[in-house]
N, C-alpha and C positions, 0 to 999 in steps of 0.2 A: 427502363422499367415504368412506366407509369400505371397510376391507379384512378380509380374512377372518381375519388375524393378528391384529386387533385383538380384544380381549375384554377381561371385567371385570376390572382386577387386574393384568393383565400387564404385567411390564416388557418394554416393545418393545426397548426399546434392549440389553437383556442378551440377550436370546430371539433376536432378529434377528442380532445379532452369533453367536452359540450358532450358529443357523441355517445363515450363510454361512461358518460355520468360522473367521471373522477375527478372533475372541477376542483383547486383546492386553492385557498385565498392565498398562501405560503406558507412561509414558516419565519423562525426567527432565527438569524444566524449572525454570529459576532454581533450581537446587539441592536440589528436589523431586520425591518421584516423585509424580505424578499417574495417575491412571485415563481410562479413557474420556469416563467423564462431565465431565470437565473440560475434556479437550484435544481432544472429538472433537464435533461437533453431535450432537444426537437426532434419531432416525429421523423424532418427531413434526415437527419442525421442516423434517424433508427434503419429508414429505409436503406438507406446504402451501406449500413452494416449487415442489413437482410441479405442483399444483394449481394453481397461477399463472400457468406456461407457458401460452403463448400458440400451443406447434405442439406435436404430436405424434410427428413425424419429424425434427427438428430436431436440432443437434449440441448438446449440453451439456458444459462442462468445469468440473471440480471443480480449484478452483488452491489448492495447501497441502491435498492433501485426507485427508492422513491413513489409514485405516485403508479408505477409499474407500467409504463405507456408502451416499454417494449415486450411485455408478455401479452397484453393486451393487441397490441398492433401483429407481431408476428404469427398470433393465433389466426388473428382476422385475415391474415394473407393465405397462411397455408394451415389448417386444422390437423393436419398429419406431425408437426413439429412439437416439440417436449418443450413447454416452457417453463422458467420458475422464477420468482422474483423472491428477493428475500431483503427486508429493511427493518429498522426499529418503532418506527413511526404507525401506532397500530391504526391512527385514523385512515391514514393512505393506504393501508392492507387490507382493511377493512371496505374502504370504497372497491377495492380494484376487485376483491372476491366478489361482488354483489356485480361488478363488471362482467366479471368473468366468466360467471351461471350462464350467460346469454350466450357466449360463443363457445361453450363446453370446455372451460378450463376450471379442473375439480380445486375448490376452496384451498385442498391440502396445498397445491402449488404456489399460494401465496404466502409464506412463509414468515410469520413476526419474529423477531430475535435479533439477537446484538451477535454480529459479526465476529465479535472476540468469541465466543462462548461456544455456539453452536457450530455443528458440523456443516462443511458444504459439501453438497451431492456433487459425483461425477457428472462431468458435461463434457460434448464435444467443444463447446463454446462458452465463453465466460464474458459479460459484460462491466469495463470498473470504470468510475466517475467518482474520483475517490481522492480527498486531502493526502498528503502524506505524512501524518502523522501514525502513531504506533499501531495504529488499525490495520494500515496498509502491509506492515510487516505480518502482522498475525494472518492475515490474509493470505497473501504470498506461501508464510511459513505451512498454511493447510494445502494449498495447492501445489506443492512445488510434489508430491506423487502423486499426483492426478493422471500425470503423462498416458498420451497425447491428448492434446486441445489447443485452442486459439485462445487469444486471450484479446479482444478489443479493448481499448482507451482513449479517453478523450479528457484533454486537459483539465485541470478545474483550477489548481492556484500556481500554475507556475512551474511545477515542479515533481508530476505524477511522473511525464514521459520520461526524462533524466533519470529518475529512480528505477524505474521498469528495465529501462536498459543498461544502468551501470551495477544494480544490487543483488541481482537476482541469474544465478547463473543458466539456471533452468531454464530462461525463455531466450532462444537464440534467434530466431529471425524478426527483425523488423521491419515491418512496410509499412506506407502510406497510403492509403485505399483511398482517400478522398480529403479534400476539405471539407471542413465543418460549416456548417450553416448558421451559426452562431458566434459572436463575438468571443474567442477566448484566446490567453495568453500565446499559446500556441496553436496555429488556426485547421491543424490536420487531424484526421483519425487515423490511429493506428492500429496494426493487426501486430501481436505477437505468436510466434509456435514455440511449445515447450517441447522439452528434451527430455530424455530420462535424468533424473537428478543423480549427480556420483558426489558425493561429500570429500571435500578435499582436506578437511580436519580432525576427521576421526583418526584414518589411519597414521597421518602424521603425530598426532597426539598421542597416541598407544608407542608408536618407535619412540619418541623423544619425551617421553614422561619427565619431567623435571628438568627438561634443559630449555635453553632460549632458541626459539624457534625466527627462522627469518621471516620478514615480514611479507607479505605479499595480500593481493587484495581480496581473493575469495578466501582465504582462511580468515584473515580479519573481519569478513562478515558474515562467516559461519559463526563465528567465536561471539557474538553479538548476542545469542542465547544464555551465553556461560559468563556466572557472577565471580567467576572463580579465576579469570585471566587477564591478565593487563598488558598493554602497551606501551614501552619505553619510548619517552619523547625527548628530544634532544633541542633544549636551546642552545644558545650562545654559552650562555653562562651556568648552566645547571639541566639537570633530567629530574624529569617527573612522570608520574605512573596516571594513566588513563583507563579506566575498565572498558572493557570489550562491549560490555553489555549494551544493549540500544545504540551501538554506533551505529552511522550509516551518513554515506558518502555525501560530501557536500554539493553544492549547486554550483560553484567554480571547480572546473577540472583540475584532478590531484589533489583536492580535499576532502578531510572526513570530518563529521559531525561527532563528537564524542559527548554523550550525557554529563560522564561523572567523571569529572568537573566538566561543568559545558563550554565548551572550547571547540572552535574550527581549527584543524590542524592541517598544514601540507606534508603530503605523503611524503616528502625527504627529509623530515623530522622524526620519521615512525622509523625505531631501528629495529625493535625486538618486540616481541610478544612473548609470554611467559605466564605460569602459573602464578599467584600471589604469592609474595613472600612471605613466610611465616610469620617474621616480627613484625609486619606491617597489616596482617589478616583483622585484626580487630579495627584498626581506622579505615580500611577498604570498605570492611562492612558498615561501620558507623557514616561514612560517605553514601551510603545507600538509603538513609534516612533521611524522612521527607524534610525535617527542620535542622539537616547537619548545618554546622558552621564550619567543616571542612572545605576549605577551597582548592589545596592544592596537597598531595603528598609527594615530596622531593625523595629522589634517590641518590644524588651524587650531585657536588661535590662530597654533600654531608647529609645524611638523612633528616630531615625534616619535613614536620606537618606546619604548612601554613594555614592560618585559620583565620575567619572575616574578620574577626572582634579583637583577634589578640595577637595576628600577624606570623613569621616563622619561628617554631617551637623547634628547638635540637633535641634529637632522640638519642642518648646514650648507649 
């Protein structure tokens, strides 16, 4: 598929930004200033995504849209498509709203808001170029009941694609649609397909209230929104408790990254999942505090609390 603005020697990103009047000098990112080429998806990649869409009148939502290149480009190519952009940066959203008026996009389709807090519209397809901090999991939690949809993703920091493949049971197919024109840790553009979400945890937990549950991947990841469950981790000389809250799979295969405490644990060391032991609830709750000094909660061979500044203290 060839478009009239594609010509030999053209810097498509610069010239289309100028054409849409959305040129942006850059943003502060990890203490440095980066230009659009580092932060935004190239129009060349967006054309590849558009060419892969199996609809021409559906809804396309760009999650964390930056300067809203996808919406402006897709609407310019096809006026029948419904495009929505969401981003927290008011400056780029404001510029995109002005550009969108010229090509027939309503200002309401450019949403200024925090993806942690706002509702995400139902759509036929979503685009995601997102780091894998807690925001990714908040976004995916909102999308799990939006079936059916396609999710297009380009790697941002080296762990987005592995997380999408491993941590969300309602994403089924993963297809490479093309190679990205930008230099990325993973150079491919991916398309995921959704399937109806089916909870692994709720039925099991209703049946097994108060009992230990055998560990398996899907159950552990569903419990990542629960502060009242822990995983039993077995080391050579002791067993300790890691909260399931905010857990995610690790970058290395068959590992998990726990937040409370912050540890990378191999799957082979995770023995059981169960509700917080009543006698340890106070310490488990304290561990969620920002300035908590609790390092580990040890269950065996003796119940101990390991503090940052006091070492291990036995509980009677």
